[in-house]
TORNUSE-316644 format. One record per atom (N, C-alpha, C, O): residue number from 1; residue in three letters; atom name; x negated, y, z negated. Coordinates in Angstrom, 1 decimal. Example, Ala and Ser with C-alpha at 12.3 -4.5 7.8 and 13.67 -1.06 7.14 Angstrom:
<zapas>
1 | ALA | N | -13.2 | -5.7 | -7.8;
1 | ALA | CA | -12.3 | -4.5 | -7.8;
1 | ALA | C | -13.2 | -3.3 | -7.8;
1 | ALA | O | -14.2 | -3.3 | -8.5;
2 | SER | N | -12.8 | -2.2 | -7.1;
2 | SER | CA | -13.7 | -1.1 | -7.1;
2 | SER | C | -12.9 | 0.0 | -7.9;
2 | SER | O | -13.4 | 1.1 | -8.0;
</zapas>
This chain:
<zapas>
1 | MET | N | 118.8 | -219.0 | 14.7;
1 | MET | CA | 118.1 | -218.7 | 15.3;
1 | MET | C | 116.5 | -218.9 | 15.6;
1 | MET | O | 115.8 | -218.0 | 15.1;
2 | ARG | N | 116.0 | -219.6 | 16.1;
2 | ARG | CA | 114.4 | -219.4 | 16.4;
2 | ARG | C | 113.7 | -218.4 | 16.6;
2 | ARG | O | 114.0 | -217.9 | 17.7;
3 | ALA | N | 112.9 | -218.0 | 16.0;
3 | ALA | CA | 112.1 | -216.7 | 16.2;
3 | ALA | C | 110.9 | -217.0 | 17.5;
3 | ALA | O | 110.3 | -218.1 | 17.5;
4 | CYS | N | 110.7 | -216.0 | 18.3;
4 | CYS | CA | 109.8 | -216.3 | 19.7;
4 | CYS | C | 108.5 | -215.4 | 19.1;
4 | CYS | O | 108.4 | -214.3 | 18.7;
5 | PRO | N | 107.3 | -217.0 | 19.4;
5 | PRO | CA | 106.3 | -216.3 | 18.7;
5 | PRO | C | 105.7 | -215.4 | 19.6;
5 | PRO | O | 104.7 | -214.8 | 19.1;
6 | ARG | N | 106.2 | -215.0 | 21.1;
6 | ARG | CA | 105.7 | -213.9 | 21.6;
6 | ARG | C | 106.0 | -212.6 | 21.1;
6 | ARG | O | 105.3 | -211.6 | 21.0;
7 | ARG | N | 107.5 | -213.0 | 20.9;
7 | ARG | CA | 108.3 | -211.5 | 20.5;
7 | ARG | C | 107.6 | -211.1 | 19.2;
7 | ARG | O | 107.7 | -209.9 | 18.8;
8 | GLN | N | 107.1 | -211.8 | 18.5;
8 | GLN | CA | 106.6 | -211.6 | 16.8;
8 | GLN | C | 105.4 | -210.6 | 17.2;
8 | GLN | O | 105.2 | -209.4 | 16.8;
9 | GLN | N | 104.3 | -211.8 | 18.7;
9 | GLN | CA | 103.1 | -211.2 | 18.5;
9 | GLN | C | 103.4 | -209.5 | 19.4;
9 | GLN | O | 102.7 | -208.6 | 19.0;
10 | LEU | N | 103.9 | -209.4 | 19.9;
10 | LEU | CA | 104.3 | -207.9 | 20.4;
10 | LEU | C | 104.9 | -207.1 | 19.7;
10 | LEU | O | 105.0 | -205.9 | 20.1;
11 | GLY | N | 105.7 | -207.3 | 18.1;
11 | GLY | CA | 106.2 | -206.6 | 17.1;
11 | GLY | C | 105.1 | -206.5 | 16.5;
11 | GLY | O | 104.9 | -205.5 | 15.8;
12 | SER | N | 104.2 | -207.2 | 16.5;
12 | SER | CA | 102.9 | -207.3 | 15.2;
12 | SER | C | 102.0 | -206.0 | 15.7;
12 | SER | O | 101.6 | -205.1 | 15.1;
13 | THR | N | 101.7 | -206.2 | 17.0;
13 | THR | CA | 100.7 | -205.2 | 18.0;
13 | THR | C | 101.5 | -203.9 | 18.1;
13 | THR | O | 101.0 | -202.8 | 17.8;
14 | GLY | N | 102.5 | -203.9 | 18.5;
14 | GLY | CA | 103.4 | -202.6 | 18.3;
14 | GLY | C | 103.2 | -201.9 | 16.5;
14 | GLY | O | 103.3 | -200.8 | 16.0;
15 | ALA | N | 103.0 | -202.7 | 16.2;
15 | ALA | CA | 103.3 | -202.0 | 14.7;
15 | ALA | C | 101.9 | -201.6 | 14.6;
15 | ALA | O | 101.8 | -200.5 | 14.2;
16 | ARG | N | 100.8 | -202.2 | 14.9;
16 | ARG | CA | 99.2 | -201.9 | 14.6;
16 | ARG | C | 99.2 | -200.3 | 15.5;
16 | ARG | O | 98.6 | -199.3 | 15.1;
17 | VAL | N | 99.9 | -200.3 | 16.9;
17 | VAL | CA | 99.7 | -199.5 | 17.5;
17 | VAL | C | 100.3 | -198.0 | 17.2;
17 | VAL | O | 99.7 | -197.0 | 17.6;
18 | ASN | N | 101.6 | -198.1 | 16.4;
18 | ASN | CA | 102.2 | -197.2 | 15.6;
18 | ASN | C | 101.5 | -196.4 | 14.9;
18 | ASN | O | 101.2 | -195.2 | 14.9;
19 | ALA | N | 101.0 | -197.8 | 13.8;
19 | ALA | CA | 100.5 | -196.8 | 12.7;
19 | ALA | C | 99.0 | -196.2 | 13.2;
19 | ALA | O | 98.6 | -195.2 | 12.6;
20 | TRP | N | 98.1 | -196.6 | 14.1;
20 | TRP | CA | 96.8 | -196.2 | 15.0;
20 | TRP | C | 97.5 | -194.5 | 15.6;
20 | TRP | O | 97.0 | -193.4 | 15.5;
21 | PHE | N | 98.3 | -194.6 | 16.0;
21 | PHE | CA | 99.1 | -193.0 | 16.5;
21 | PHE | C | 99.2 | -192.3 | 15.4;
21 | PHE | O | 98.6 | -191.2 | 15.3;
22 | ALA | N | 100.0 | -192.6 | 14.4;
22 | ALA | CA | 100.3 | -192.0 | 13.5;
22 | ALA | C | 99.1 | -191.3 | 12.8;
22 | ALA | O | 99.2 | -190.1 | 12.6;
23 | THR | N | 98.2 | -191.9 | 12.3;
23 | THR | CA | 97.1 | -191.5 | 11.6;
23 | THR | C | 96.4 | -190.5 | 12.7;
23 | THR | O | 96.4 | -189.4 | 12.3;
24 | TRP | N | 96.0 | -190.7 | 13.9;
24 | TRP | CA | 95.8 | -189.9 | 14.6;
24 | TRP | C | 96.4 | -188.5 | 14.9;
24 | TRP | O | 95.8 | -187.6 | 15.5;
25 | LEU | N | 97.8 | -188.5 | 14.5;
25 | LEU | CA | 98.7 | -187.4 | 14.7;
25 | LEU | C | 98.5 | -186.6 | 13.4;
25 | LEU | O | 98.7 | -185.4 | 13.5;
26 | ARG | N | 98.1 | -187.1 | 12.4;
26 | ARG | CA | 97.8 | -186.7 | 10.9;
26 | ARG | C | 96.5 | -186.0 | 11.3;
26 | ARG | O | 96.4 | -184.8 | 11.3;
27 | VAL | N | 95.4 | -186.7 | 11.7;
27 | VAL | CA | 94.4 | -186.2 | 12.0;
27 | VAL | C | 94.2 | -184.9 | 12.7;
27 | VAL | O | 93.1 | -184.3 | 12.5;
28 | VAL | N | 95.1 | -184.4 | 13.5;
28 | VAL | CA | 95.0 | -183.4 | 14.4;
28 | VAL | C | 95.6 | -182.7 | 14.2;
28 | VAL | O | 95.9 | -182.0 | 15.1;
29 | GLY | N | 96.1 | -182.6 | 12.9;
29 | GLY | CA | 97.3 | -181.4 | 12.4;
29 | GLY | C | 98.6 | -181.6 | 12.3;
29 | GLY | O | 99.4 | -180.7 | 12.0;
30 | SER | N | 99.2 | -183.0 | 12.6;
30 | SER | CA | 101.0 | -182.8 | 12.6;
30 | SER | C | 101.6 | -182.5 | 11.4;
30 | SER | O | 101.1 | -183.0 | 10.4;
31 | THR | N | 102.4 | -181.9 | 11.3;
31 | THR | CA | 103.5 | -181.6 | 9.8;
31 | THR | C | 104.3 | -182.3 | 10.0;
31 | THR | O | 104.9 | -182.6 | 8.9;
32 | ASP | N | 104.8 | -183.0 | 11.2;
32 | ASP | CA | 105.9 | -184.1 | 11.0;
32 | ASP | C | 105.5 | -185.5 | 11.9;
32 | ASP | O | 106.0 | -186.0 | 12.8;
33 | VAL | N | 104.4 | -185.9 | 11.1;
33 | VAL | CA | 104.1 | -187.3 | 12.0;
33 | VAL | C | 105.3 | -188.0 | 12.7;
33 | VAL | O | 105.5 | -188.0 | 13.9;
34 | GLU | N | 106.3 | -188.5 | 11.6;
34 | GLU | CA | 107.0 | -189.1 | 12.2;
34 | GLU | C | 108.3 | -188.8 | 13.4;
34 | GLU | O | 108.9 | -189.5 | 14.1;
35 | ARG | N | 108.3 | -187.6 | 13.1;
35 | ARG | CA | 108.9 | -186.8 | 14.4;
35 | ARG | C | 108.3 | -186.6 | 15.9;
35 | ARG | O | 108.7 | -186.7 | 17.0;
36 | ASP | N | 107.0 | -186.2 | 15.3;
36 | ASP | CA | 106.3 | -186.0 | 16.8;
36 | ASP | C | 105.8 | -187.4 | 17.6;
36 | ASP | O | 105.7 | -187.5 | 18.8;
37 | ALA | N | 105.4 | -188.5 | 16.6;
37 | ALA | CA | 104.7 | -189.9 | 16.8;
37 | ALA | C | 106.7 | -190.3 | 17.8;
37 | ALA | O | 106.6 | -190.5 | 19.0;
38 | ASN | N | 107.5 | -190.2 | 17.5;
38 | ASN | CA | 108.8 | -190.5 | 17.7;
38 | ASN | C | 109.0 | -189.6 | 19.4;
38 | ASN | O | 109.4 | -190.1 | 20.5;
39 | LEU | N | 108.7 | -188.6 | 19.3;
39 | LEU | CA | 109.2 | -187.6 | 20.5;
39 | LEU | C | 107.8 | -187.9 | 21.7;
39 | LEU | O | 107.9 | -187.7 | 22.9;
40 | ILE | N | 107.0 | -188.3 | 21.1;
40 | ILE | CA | 105.3 | -188.5 | 22.1;
40 | ILE | C | 105.7 | -190.1 | 22.8;
40 | ILE | O | 105.3 | -190.4 | 24.0;
41 | MET | N | 106.3 | -190.6 | 22.1;
41 | MET | CA | 106.0 | -192.1 | 22.5;
41 | MET | C | 107.3 | -192.4 | 23.2;
41 | MET | O | 107.3 | -193.2 | 24.2;
42 | ASN | N | 108.5 | -191.8 | 22.9;
42 | ASN | CA | 109.6 | -191.9 | 23.9;
42 | ASN | C | 109.5 | -191.1 | 24.9;
42 | ASN | O | 110.1 | -191.5 | 25.9;
43 | TYR | N | 108.8 | -190.0 | 25.0;
43 | TYR | CA | 108.3 | -189.3 | 26.1;
43 | TYR | C | 107.6 | -190.0 | 26.9;
43 | TYR | O | 107.8 | -189.7 | 28.1;
44 | TRP | N | 106.8 | -190.9 | 26.7;
44 | TRP | CA | 105.5 | -191.6 | 27.2;
44 | TRP | C | 106.4 | -193.1 | 27.9;
44 | TRP | O | 105.9 | -193.5 | 29.0;
45 | THR | N | 107.1 | -193.5 | 27.6;
45 | THR | CA | 107.8 | -194.7 | 27.5;
45 | THR | C | 108.9 | -194.2 | 28.6;
45 | THR | O | 109.1 | -195.1 | 29.4;
46 | GLY | N | 109.5 | -193.2 | 28.9;
46 | GLY | CA | 110.4 | -192.4 | 29.4;
46 | GLY | C | 109.6 | -192.2 | 31.1;
46 | GLY | O | 110.0 | -192.7 | 32.2;
47 | LEU | N | 108.7 | -191.6 | 30.8;
47 | LEU | CA | 107.6 | -191.5 | 32.1;
47 | LEU | C | 107.5 | -192.9 | 32.7;
47 | LEU | O | 108.0 | -193.1 | 33.8;
48 | VAL | N | 106.8 | -193.8 | 32.0;
48 | VAL | CA | 106.6 | -195.1 | 32.7;
48 | VAL | C | 107.9 | -195.3 | 33.3;
48 | VAL | O | 108.1 | -195.0 | 34.5;
49 | LEU | N | 108.9 | -195.8 | 32.4;
49 | LEU | CA | 110.3 | -196.5 | 33.1;
49 | LEU | C | 110.3 | -195.4 | 34.4;
49 | LEU | O | 109.7 | -196.0 | 35.3;
50 | HIS | N | 110.6 | -194.7 | 34.7;
50 | HIS | CA | 110.7 | -193.4 | 35.7;
50 | HIS | C | 109.9 | -193.7 | 36.4;
50 | HIS | O | 110.6 | -194.2 | 37.3;
51 | GLU | N | 108.2 | -193.9 | 36.7;
51 | GLU | CA | 107.3 | -194.4 | 37.4;
51 | GLU | C | 107.8 | -195.7 | 38.3;
51 | GLU | O | 107.6 | -195.7 | 39.5;
52 | LEU | N | 108.5 | -196.9 | 37.4;
52 | LEU | CA | 108.8 | -198.1 | 37.3;
52 | LEU | C | 110.0 | -198.3 | 38.8;
52 | LEU | O | 109.9 | -199.0 | 39.9;
53 | ALA | N | 111.1 | -197.2 | 38.2;
53 | ALA | CA | 112.1 | -197.2 | 39.0;
53 | ALA | C | 111.8 | -196.1 | 40.2;
53 | ALA | O | 112.5 | -196.3 | 41.2;
54 | ILE | N | 111.4 | -195.6 | 40.2;
54 | ILE | CA | 111.1 | -194.4 | 41.5;
54 | ILE | C | 109.6 | -194.3 | 41.5;
54 | ILE | O | 109.2 | -193.2 | 41.1;
55 | PRO | N | 108.6 | -195.4 | 41.8;
55 | PRO | CA | 107.4 | -194.9 | 41.8;
55 | PRO | C | 107.1 | -193.6 | 43.0;
55 | PRO | O | 107.8 | -193.3 | 44.0;
56 | ASP | N | 105.7 | -193.0 | 42.6;
56 | ASP | CA | 105.8 | -191.9 | 43.1;
56 | ASP | C | 104.1 | -192.0 | 42.9;
56 | ASP | O | 103.6 | -191.9 | 41.8;
57 | PRO | N | 103.4 | -192.1 | 44.4;
57 | PRO | CA | 102.0 | -192.1 | 44.5;
57 | PRO | C | 101.1 | -191.1 | 44.1;
57 | PRO | O | 99.9 | -191.3 | 44.3;
58 | GLU | N | 101.5 | -189.5 | 43.5;
58 | GLU | CA | 100.9 | -188.9 | 43.2;
58 | GLU | C | 101.2 | -188.7 | 41.4;
58 | GLU | O | 100.9 | -187.6 | 40.8;
59 | PHE | N | 101.8 | -189.8 | 40.9;
59 | PHE | CA | 102.4 | -190.0 | 39.5;
59 | PHE | C | 100.9 | -189.3 | 38.8;
59 | PHE | O | 99.9 | -189.5 | 39.4;
60 | ASP | N | 100.9 | -188.5 | 37.7;
60 | ASP | CA | 100.1 | -188.0 | 37.1;
60 | ASP | C | 100.5 | -187.4 | 36.1;
60 | ASP | O | 100.8 | -186.2 | 36.1;
61 | PRO | N | 100.7 | -188.4 | 34.6;
61 | PRO | CA | 101.2 | -188.0 | 33.7;
61 | PRO | C | 100.6 | -186.9 | 32.3;
61 | PRO | O | 101.2 | -186.5 | 31.3;
62 | ARG | N | 99.7 | -186.8 | 32.6;
62 | ARG | CA | 98.4 | -186.0 | 32.2;
62 | ARG | C | 98.9 | -184.9 | 31.9;
62 | ARG | O | 99.2 | -184.8 | 30.7;
63 | PRO | N | 99.2 | -184.1 | 32.4;
63 | PRO | CA | 99.8 | -182.8 | 32.6;
63 | PRO | C | 101.0 | -182.5 | 31.3;
63 | PRO | O | 101.0 | -181.7 | 30.4;
64 | ARG | N | 101.9 | -183.5 | 31.9;
64 | ARG | CA | 103.2 | -183.3 | 31.0;
64 | ARG | C | 102.7 | -183.8 | 29.6;
64 | ARG | O | 102.9 | -183.0 | 28.7;
65 | LEU | N | 102.1 | -185.1 | 29.2;
65 | LEU | CA | 101.4 | -185.5 | 27.9;
65 | LEU | C | 100.7 | -184.4 | 27.2;
65 | LEU | O | 100.8 | -184.1 | 26.1;
66 | ALA | N | 99.9 | -183.8 | 28.0;
66 | ALA | CA | 98.9 | -182.6 | 27.3;
66 | ALA | C | 100.0 | -181.8 | 26.5;
66 | ALA | O | 100.1 | -181.7 | 25.3;
67 | ALA | N | 100.9 | -181.1 | 27.5;
67 | ALA | CA | 102.0 | -180.4 | 27.0;
67 | ALA | C | 102.5 | -180.5 | 25.7;
67 | ALA | O | 102.3 | -179.5 | 24.9;
68 | LEU | N | 103.1 | -181.8 | 25.1;
68 | LEU | CA | 103.1 | -181.8 | 24.0;
68 | LEU | C | 102.5 | -181.8 | 22.8;
68 | LEU | O | 103.1 | -181.5 | 21.7;
69 | PRO | N | 101.6 | -182.0 | 22.7;
69 | PRO | CA | 100.7 | -181.7 | 21.5;
69 | PRO | C | 100.9 | -180.2 | 21.3;
69 | PRO | O | 101.2 | -179.8 | 20.2;
70 | ASP | N | 100.9 | -179.2 | 22.5;
70 | ASP | CA | 101.0 | -177.9 | 22.6;
70 | ASP | C | 102.0 | -177.4 | 21.4;
70 | ASP | O | 101.9 | -176.4 | 20.6;
71 | THR | N | 102.8 | -178.1 | 21.6;
71 | THR | CA | 104.6 | -177.6 | 21.4;
71 | THR | C | 104.7 | -178.2 | 20.3;
71 | THR | O | 105.6 | -177.8 | 19.6;
72 | LEU | N | 104.0 | -179.5 | 19.8;
72 | LEU | CA | 104.5 | -179.5 | 18.8;
72 | LEU | C | 103.6 | -179.5 | 17.4;
72 | LEU | O | 103.9 | -179.5 | 16.2;
73 | ILE | N | 102.3 | -179.5 | 17.9;
73 | ILE | CA | 101.4 | -179.3 | 16.5;
73 | ILE | C | 101.1 | -177.7 | 16.5;
73 | ILE | O | 101.1 | -177.0 | 17.5;
74 | PRO | N | 101.0 | -177.3 | 15.4;
74 | PRO | CA | 100.8 | -175.6 | 15.2;
74 | PRO | C | 99.3 | -175.5 | 15.6;
74 | PRO | O | 98.3 | -176.2 | 15.6;
75 | ALA | N | 99.6 | -174.2 | 15.9;
75 | ALA | CA | 98.6 | -173.8 | 16.6;
75 | ALA | C | 97.2 | -173.5 | 15.2;
75 | ALA | O | 97.6 | -173.3 | 14.0;
76 | GLY | N | 95.9 | -173.6 | 15.6;
76 | GLY | CA | 94.8 | -173.8 | 13.8;
76 | GLY | C | 94.6 | -175.2 | 13.8;
76 | GLY | O | 93.6 | -175.4 | 13.2;
77 | SER | N | 95.2 | -176.2 | 14.3;
77 | SER | CA | 95.4 | -176.9 | 13.8;
77 | SER | C | 94.1 | -177.8 | 14.7;
77 | SER | O | 93.4 | -177.1 | 15.5;
78 | SER | N | 93.8 | -179.0 | 14.7;
78 | SER | CA | 92.8 | -180.0 | 15.6;
78 | SER | C | 93.4 | -180.2 | 16.6;
78 | SER | O | 92.9 | -181.0 | 17.3;
79 | ARG | N | 94.5 | -179.6 | 16.9;
79 | ARG | CA | 95.6 | -180.1 | 18.2;
79 | ARG | C | 94.7 | -180.0 | 19.9;
79 | ARG | O | 95.2 | -180.3 | 21.0;
80 | GLU | N | 93.7 | -179.5 | 19.8;
80 | GLU | CA | 92.9 | -179.0 | 20.8;
80 | GLU | C | 92.3 | -180.5 | 21.4;
80 | GLU | O | 92.2 | -180.8 | 22.6;
81 | ALA | N | 91.8 | -181.4 | 20.3;
81 | ALA | CA | 91.1 | -182.4 | 20.4;
81 | ALA | C | 92.4 | -183.6 | 20.7;
81 | ALA | O | 92.1 | -184.8 | 20.7;
82 | LEU | N | 93.5 | -183.2 | 20.9;
82 | LEU | CA | 94.5 | -184.2 | 21.2;
82 | LEU | C | 95.0 | -183.7 | 22.5;
82 | LEU | O | 95.0 | -184.5 | 23.5;
83 | SER | N | 95.4 | -182.5 | 22.7;
83 | SER | CA | 95.4 | -182.2 | 24.4;
83 | SER | C | 94.0 | -182.3 | 25.2;
83 | SER | O | 94.2 | -182.9 | 26.3;
84 | SER | N | 92.9 | -182.0 | 25.0;
84 | SER | CA | 91.5 | -182.5 | 25.4;
84 | SER | C | 91.7 | -183.9 | 26.1;
84 | SER | O | 91.8 | -184.1 | 27.3;
85 | ASN | N | 91.6 | -184.8 | 25.1;
85 | ASN | CA | 91.5 | -186.3 | 24.9;
85 | ASN | C | 92.7 | -186.8 | 25.9;
85 | ASN | O | 92.5 | -187.7 | 26.7;
86 | LEU | N | 94.4 | -185.9 | 26.0;
86 | LEU | CA | 95.2 | -186.8 | 27.1;
86 | LEU | C | 94.7 | -185.9 | 28.3;
86 | LEU | O | 95.3 | -186.2 | 29.3;
87 | SER | N | 94.0 | -185.3 | 28.5;
87 | SER | CA | 93.9 | -184.4 | 29.5;
87 | SER | C | 92.5 | -184.9 | 30.5;
87 | SER | O | 92.4 | -184.5 | 31.7;
88 | HIS | N | 91.7 | -185.8 | 29.7;
88 | HIS | CA | 91.2 | -186.7 | 30.5;
88 | HIS | C | 91.2 | -188.3 | 31.2;
88 | HIS | O | 90.3 | -188.6 | 32.1;
</zapas>
């Protein structure tokens, strides 16, 4: 089967985004980058898919997304920077 160029491009771009996000989590103090990245990215995907399926004019994912670092990343780390970035 021949590989689709668009699929290859999406895979390559996705890999770069994942690497960037993992670095970001490390910088803010994640002690389990793979777990935290997986949880946050899958939660984000779920929010987007839910919004696409059942649109809400008041949709604002920021408060829910900002709560994740507070839960996943230990206190005393740079997590405040992550939460602050997500809530703006």
